[in-house]
C-alpha positions, 0 to 999 in steps of 0.5 A: 865456816861461812866467811861471816861467822870467820869473820866475826870471830876474827874481830871479836880477837881485835880492840877497835876504841873508838867513839864519837860523843857527837854521834851515837854511842852506837860502837860498831852496830853489835848492840842491834839485832839482827833484822831479815831480808827486805822483801822488794828492797832495792839492794844497799850500795857499800862505797869503801875507798882508801888515800894513796893505799898503792894496790902492794898494800895488800896481801893476797897481791904477794906483799908477805910484809903486810897483813890484809886478812879482811879485804882479801878475804873480800877479794875472794868472796867476789870479784877481783879486777886484774887492771883496774885504773883510776886518777894518779892523785886524790882528787881527779879520782874522786870526781870521775868515780862519782860521775862516771866522766873523767876528771877534767870534764867536771872543772877539777884538775887540781888537788888545791887552789879548788881546782879540787872542786868539783861543779855543782851540775854534775851529777853524781852516784849519789844524787842518781840513788837519793832520786830513786829513794836510797838514804845516802852518806858520806863519811870520810874525806870529799876533796871535791868542794867544801862550800856549797851547793860543791860540798856532798849535801848538795851533791846528793848526799843526805848526810856527811861526815869527816872533813873536806880538806885534800889531807886533814891536820891530825887524827887523834881527837880531832876536830871533823863535821857532821852536815857542815857543824864542827864537832871534837871527835874522839878516838882514831879517825877511822875508827869515827869515821866507821862509828859514823858509817855503821851507824848510818847502815843500823839506821837506815836498815828497812830502807836501801842505802847507798854508805860511801866511805872516803877513808883518808888513811894511809894519806900523810901525816902518818899517825898509827896507834901503837899496838899497829906500829909497834906490830911492824917495827918488830918486823924489821919496818922503818918508821915510816913504812911501818906505819903505813902499814900499821894505817892499811891493817886498821882499815883493814881492821875497820873494815871488817868492822862495817863487814860485820854490821852489815852481818848482824843486820842480816843484810851481807846479800843483799849489800853490794860491796864494792873497794878500792884506792884511790892511785898509787902508793904514797911512798917506794915500797912493794908495788908487784914490781909496777913503775911509779908510784902516787902522781905518775901517770904510769901504771905503779901510779893507776892502778890499785884493787876493786874487789865488788861482792854481791853473795846473790849475784856475784860468784866467789872467786870471778877474777876480772883481766878486762881491762876497767877504770873508776868512770865505770863505777856509776853507771855500774852501780845503776845498773846493780841496782836495776835502776836507769840513767838519770839525764847526765852530760855524757858518760865515760865510763860503762857498765861491767856487769857483763864482766862481773857475770860473766858475760863478756865473751866478746868484751871491746877492747879500750882506750882508758885516759889517764891525766894530769894538767901539771900547775892546772893549764889546759896547755900544760897537760899529761897524761897517758893510755891504756889498752889491754895490750899498751901504755903510752904515756906523754911524761914532761919529757915526751911520749913513751910506750909500753908492751903491758903483756910482754913488759908488765914493768915498763923495761923497754921503751918501744916508741922508736920501734912502734910509731904507727901504735904510739902514733895512734894512741898520741893521736887517740889523747891528744882528741880526748883532752880537746874533748874532755876540757872544753868547758875550760878550767876558769876558777869554780866560784865559792856560793855566799848567801843561802840560808841554809849555810849563813858562814861560809869559810874562804881558807888560804889554800884555795886564794890565788896569789898575785904576784903569780911568783908569788913574791911578796906573798906566800904559803909556808910551805912548799906548795901550799896544799891543803890546811896552808896558810898564807905567811911571807908578806912583806908587800904591799902592792901583793895580795890574794884572792878568792872567786865569789858568787854572791847566791842572794843579796845581804848583809855579811859579817867579816872576820880573818883567822890569823896568827901574829907576833909582836914584831908585827902587830899593826896589820893593817888588813883590807877585805875588798869585795864587789867594789865594797869593803872593810879594813881593821888593825890586828892591834894583839899578839896570838903567835901560838906554837904548833899543837902537839901531833903524834907523828910516827916520822916528820911530816911534809905537811904543816903542822896545826895550830890555835887561830885567832880571830879580829872581826873587820866589820859588814857588808853588803853585798848584792848578788853576782860574781865577784872577787874578793880581795885580801891585803895588806894595807900597812905592814909596820912589822917585817912581814903581815901577819899570816892569815888563815883564812877569811869567814863572811857570815850572813847575817841578814 
């Protein structure tokens, strides 16, 4: 039986309850009739990436505790890369994937405090394909800038449905956005994103399309429908691992729905499908015996699956042993589509087409680099260099060296035994670091004043807190991750600030999203922008409990709340780069009210 028939038979045996009333009633494309091949049409591209799913979270990678039937089938239908590498955390991988450049070149050097934002001048694969006539859509977690033009709609995507932060608070019946407008979704988030992607594919089936689906699972918080959780609990797994594996299998089912959509529309032969994940696993679990997990610079933190299927061009069962990385996918996609590269800043990646077509007998060894900017500082960059044989790692305690052919688990540090090898790789790393950081890490300002985006909400987790020690002001959580808020504000001399770029003059209404206990009513807030200011008193109690959350285990992130809004007034702003500063000028209680975000709405 052909693979597409096998997949359809399998998908009929599963039930995925997913619908998005704000999109269309279409669910998975089954209501759409098949379409024939479109003559003289460039291939479509379906790029799927999951979040925090490790290399070992695939059954065909030796993990018999998990079921990933669709991904295993996808790998067998095209090319499987044996040694494919990304960055150790989320946003950097996304920036490199989209631009073909090491993420430090793009401005992305962290995952929160707006360090995840990618410079708008960067040319993305979506922009390149859009210029070539492709319809472009992104459905999922963006994490490379929340505000236009750093938003997906400003970086080449005609359509965006999902969220822009590093993670989301709740995965059932949540609030997402479509092209800058919020809506209430219905169902489990991975199902919702799949519905949207399938609807996009169906609508653009007669023209070439680029559909990017960066799912947010199995990133925490750990939430999954009962049938998946119960299945893995019955196998004797603890709650966290049962949830993670359940989330991965739900993703597998949804990837099956995407592939079935292509089958039903007659597009499978004309669509390049790529699947990868964004970093190592987000817990200590099976990972093929590798050292490390998410956040680590070792093999287990950065080696991930890459499967590439294109039935008309890539032979089924292709196994590629040469090392490759996220920076290679932009030029590879353009090459597969027969398109010339746009004029961009210099790429770090290369086209992998010779490897995919079995024409790389003389493929040269390469040096692939990993970077981790601890604390967001140029002076504090760790990383690694990977060749076909060696991995040199610069961690906080210094350099180490491993022979990855003889010692794939990194058991034996050869730094002292192979000093010349280490010196060569260390020098290459330091030279590359100097090169990729030439543009610096100055904060990328949030743009306000665009007529197409009159409302800009600046979340607290994008703020810089002063003093830097965060004495007298802090975030509720430990790190100030996405969705966190300003709390513990006890000192009127402490403040928060955001870099802004006013792109057009206008009058802006200033509002604050807050919660306030009875003891802290009377907080006087002052918002200063470019030498002008508005202020007001928070005189209404709003102290809600966190919203119920169906977590399977205690989360490490903050919980979701309903926030009140207080309007402080309007400010006339002139074009230019300025700081927006939030001050608590009067704190009558033990601390000021908590601040979730500052909202600016251009009214004229």
